[in-house]
Backbone bond lengths (Angstrom), bond angles and torsions (degrees), N, CA, C in turn:
res aa  C-N    CA-C-N  psi(-1)  N-CA   C-N-CA  omega(-1)  CA-C   N-CA-C  phi
1 M - - - 1.439 - - 1.519 110.27 -
2 A 1.309 117.84 -49.19 1.457 120.44 -178.81 1.512 109.52 -122.32
3 S 1.297 115.42 144.24 1.457 118.52 175.54 1.520 108.73 -84.12
4 A 1.310 115.82 174.89 1.462 121.13 -174.85 1.523 111.37 -53.51
5 G 1.323 115.93 127.50 1.446 120.98 176.17 1.516 114.88 86.81
6 E 1.347 118.88 -11.12 1.454 121.40 179.47 1.520 110.28 -89.98
7 K 1.322 115.36 154.88 1.468 120.46 177.40 1.524 109.02 -84.39
8 P 1.325 117.40 142.68 1.463 119.92 178.30 1.530 113.06 -84.55
9 W 1.310 117.64 29.60 1.453 123.50 173.15 1.522 107.23 -142.49
10 V 1.334 115.88 160.49 1.463 121.43 -175.21 1.521 109.22 -101.46
11 V 1.329 116.19 128.27 1.458 123.12 -178.94 1.522 108.68 -119.24
12 D 1.332 116.75 138.13 1.465 121.48 175.39 1.519 108.14 -120.37
13 R 1.312 116.20 106.94 1.462 120.71 -179.99 1.529 112.34 -93.56
14 A 1.339 117.19 -9.24 1.460 120.79 -175.28 1.527 112.51 -84.20
15 E 1.318 117.44 -33.95 1.457 120.34 -175.25 1.523 110.78 -126.09
16 R 1.310 115.75 165.67 1.467 120.96 175.87 1.518 108.30 -71.44
17 V 1.315 116.94 130.49 1.457 122.67 178.91 1.522 107.76 -99.61
18 Y 1.328 116.74 126.90 1.460 120.53 -175.49 1.524 114.10 -96.59
19 G 1.334 116.78 -19.03 1.454 118.45 -178.73 1.514 111.97 -155.85
20 L 1.311 114.94 160.43 1.452 123.21 177.33 1.519 108.07 -105.59
21 Q 1.327 116.89 123.16 1.451 121.56 176.34 1.527 107.82 -97.50
22 V 1.342 116.21 117.33 1.459 122.11 179.65 1.526 106.64 -104.09
23 M 1.329 115.42 115.45 1.457 121.37 -176.06 1.528 109.40 -104.17
24 L 1.339 115.83 102.29 1.453 120.79 173.59 1.527 107.86 -89.59
25 L 1.313 117.45 167.94 1.460 120.03 -178.05 1.523 112.24 -64.12
26 K 1.341 118.11 -32.79 1.466 120.85 -177.03 1.526 114.47 -117.44
27 R 1.322 117.80 2.60 1.459 120.28 -177.12 1.516 109.45 -160.77
28 A 1.311 116.23 153.15 1.466 121.32 176.64 1.524 109.26 -125.13
29 Y 1.322 115.71 146.12 1.462 123.00 177.08 1.524 108.34 -126.73
30 V 1.310 116.10 144.61 1.456 121.40 170.23 1.521 106.16 -122.69
31 L 1.326 115.43 115.70 1.461 121.71 -177.69 1.527 108.67 -112.78
32 P 1.331 117.72 122.50 1.463 119.71 -179.47 1.529 111.47 -70.78
33 W 1.329 115.71 138.64 1.460 119.80 178.43 1.523 111.33 -63.53
34 S 1.325 118.18 -21.35 1.467 120.02 178.40 1.530 111.55 -65.93
35 Q 1.342 118.30 -17.22 1.458 122.08 177.92 1.531 112.82 -101.60
36 F 1.324 117.30 5.82 1.462 122.01 178.70 1.524 109.42 -73.62
37 L 1.338 116.64 129.53 1.454 121.02 -179.15 1.528 111.74 -103.57
38 Y 1.333 117.75 -54.09 1.457 120.61 179.69 1.532 109.29 -167.46
39 A 1.325 115.35 170.38 1.466 121.99 173.76 1.521 107.73 -133.40
40 E 1.329 115.19 151.28 1.452 120.71 179.03 1.518 108.50 -147.39
41 G 1.328 115.55 160.18 1.445 118.11 175.11 1.509 113.41 146.49
42 N 1.330 114.55 -160.43 1.456 122.10 -179.46 1.524 108.30 -145.82
43 S 1.303 116.86 -162.99 1.461 119.23 -175.65 1.535 112.77 -72.47
44 D 1.341 118.19 -14.34 1.466 121.53 -178.72 1.530 114.17 -102.07
45 E 1.321 117.26 -24.95 1.465 120.90 -177.98 1.518 110.26 -151.45
46 V 1.327 115.87 134.23 1.459 122.25 178.68 1.523 108.09 -129.79
47 R 1.323 115.21 137.56 1.470 121.78 176.96 1.515 108.25 -121.57
48 A 1.322 116.06 122.06 1.466 122.37 175.27 1.521 107.60 -105.19
49 V 1.317 116.87 125.37 1.460 122.19 -174.88 1.525 109.34 -106.70
50 F 1.324 114.28 120.88 1.465 122.16 173.18 1.525 106.83 -110.91
51 S 1.306 118.91 167.82 1.465 120.48 -175.72 1.525 112.74 -64.83
52 T 1.325 119.21 -25.66 1.461 121.04 -178.13 1.528 114.22 -115.16
53 H 1.341 117.90 -17.26 1.461 121.28 -175.95 1.532 111.03 -144.03
54 D 1.314 114.91 152.72 1.469 122.00 169.19 1.519 107.11 -109.54
55 V 1.316 116.20 137.42 1.459 122.00 175.41 1.525 106.49 -112.00
56 V 1.334 116.66 118.92 1.461 122.07 -177.83 1.523 108.69 -112.53
57 V 1.323 115.22 124.56 1.462 121.78 -179.23 1.519 107.68 -117.93
58 K 1.331 116.51 128.37 1.468 121.65 175.92 1.520 107.91 -118.77
59 G 1.322 115.29 141.75 1.455 119.58 -179.52 1.511 110.66 173.09
60 S 1.324 116.03 -137.18 1.462 121.05 177.88 1.525 108.91 -147.55
61 G 1.326 115.54 150.11 1.457 120.89 180.00 1.512 113.47 64.85
62 L 1.319 117.74 35.41 1.463 121.76 -174.63 1.527 114.04 -89.03
63 D 1.333 117.95 10.65 1.471 120.64 179.42 1.529 111.69 -56.87
64 S 1.326 116.84 -41.62 1.466 119.64 -178.31 1.528 111.45 -71.41
65 L 1.334 117.94 -21.60 1.461 120.21 174.51 1.521 110.02 -63.78
66 L 1.332 117.23 -40.26 1.472 120.60 176.83 1.524 111.27 -59.62
67 S 1.323 116.54 -42.86 1.467 120.56 179.13 1.525 111.46 -63.97
68 D 1.329 116.40 -43.32 1.464 120.23 -179.95 1.521 111.50 -68.44
69 L 1.333 118.02 -33.89 1.470 120.77 174.81 1.524 110.08 -66.25
70 A 1.321 116.79 -43.17 1.465 120.25 179.78 1.527 111.41 -60.83
71 A 1.321 116.57 -35.63 1.461 121.37 179.43 1.528 112.04 -82.29
72 Q 1.332 117.48 -7.80 1.464 123.81 -178.85 1.534 111.20 52.48
73 Q 1.331 115.46 47.68 1.461 120.68 -177.82 1.526 113.06 -115.50
74 I 1.325 117.56 5.55 1.457 119.98 179.25 1.518 108.84 -82.41
75 V 1.320 116.21 129.82 1.454 122.47 179.52 1.532 109.84 -96.80
76 I 1.335 116.69 -46.92 1.459 121.84 -176.47 1.527 109.90 -133.55
77 L 1.318 115.15 133.66 1.457 123.02 173.30 1.524 105.48 -125.24
78 K 1.339 117.25 118.64 1.455 121.41 -169.18 1.525 112.06 -118.69
79 E 1.338 115.67 133.94 1.456 121.40 175.00 1.529 108.50 -71.14
80 P 1.316 117.66 132.57 1.462 118.81 -179.26 1.531 111.48 -74.78
81 A 1.325 115.26 148.29 1.458 120.03 172.27 1.524 108.25 -68.75
82 R 1.302 116.86 161.15 1.465 120.87 -177.18 1.525 111.72 -55.14
83 T 1.308 118.11 -41.80 1.466 120.98 -177.92 1.524 112.06 -68.36
84 E 1.331 117.55 -29.55 1.466 121.01 179.80 1.525 111.98 -70.35
85 K 1.309 117.67 -22.26 1.464 121.34 -179.57 1.527 111.97 -68.69
86 F 1.324 116.69 -24.06 1.457 120.46 -174.62 1.517 113.72 -98.84
87 T 1.317 117.59 -5.24 1.453 119.16 177.84 1.518 108.95 -78.26
88 S 1.305 116.34 137.86 1.460 119.31 179.93 1.524 108.62 -93.49
89 T 1.312 115.56 120.32 1.457 121.58 177.52 1.515 108.72 -131.61
90 E 1.283 114.95 157.85 1.463 119.86 173.85 1.520 108.27 -86.20
91 G 1.302 115.34 159.43 1.453 119.88 177.43 1.511 112.36 86.31
92 P 1.342 117.16 -168.46 1.459 121.54 -176.58 1.527 112.08 -64.44
93 R 1.342 115.01 144.98 1.467 121.34 177.73 1.515 109.57 -135.66
94 V 1.313 116.06 134.79 1.460 122.03 172.26 1.514 106.95 -101.22
95 L 1.335 116.36 121.05 1.459 121.27 178.86 1.526 111.71 -103.00
96 E 1.330 116.71 -35.93 1.459 122.32 179.08 1.517 109.24 -138.34
97 L 1.324 115.27 144.77 1.454 121.45 177.97 1.520 107.40 -140.16
98 E 1.322 115.97 126.83 1.466 121.07 -176.66 1.516 109.51 -136.39
99 V 1.328 116.16 140.12 1.449 122.31 174.64 1.527 106.94 -116.01
100 R 1.321 115.60 123.53 1.477 121.72 -179.34 1.513 109.51 -115.31
101 R 1.302 115.76 129.62 1.469 120.72 176.60 1.531 108.21 -75.18
102 V 1.319 117.08 132.24 1.461 122.02 178.34 1.524 107.55 -85.71
103 S 1.322 116.17 124.65 1.461 119.93 179.13 1.520 110.00 -101.51
104 V 1.304 115.58 162.46 1.468 121.20 178.90 1.528 109.10 -62.18
105 D 1.329 118.20 -35.36 1.464 121.96 -179.56 1.516 111.86 -63.36
106 D 1.354 117.24 -32.22 1.464 121.21 178.90 1.526 112.24 -65.45
107 A 1.323 116.54 -30.88 1.457 121.53 -176.13 1.524 111.97 -77.21
108 E 1.306 117.65 -19.22 1.470 120.67 -177.26 1.490 113.18 -85.40
């Protein structure tokens, strides 16, 4: 997905980004940045919390993902194909990407 030193997500710093497109292998989500609440995590796992869904990213070198989420400049976040998980690259790597629907029961 990304060559050495590149981020495995798409960032647009030139224009205002209105939503995050999460591309899973079998489904796609578009989450508006207006519903973004916060992000948390470390270099191995990042969780982005929106009012209706949580986006969980597992991998390595994900510190810059937190910064890009905070700036709300990510346009596309893509789940890697199985073969992409085994390629060795430098820089950030996304190994798993999951979108979880937040239910009312979770909030209680």
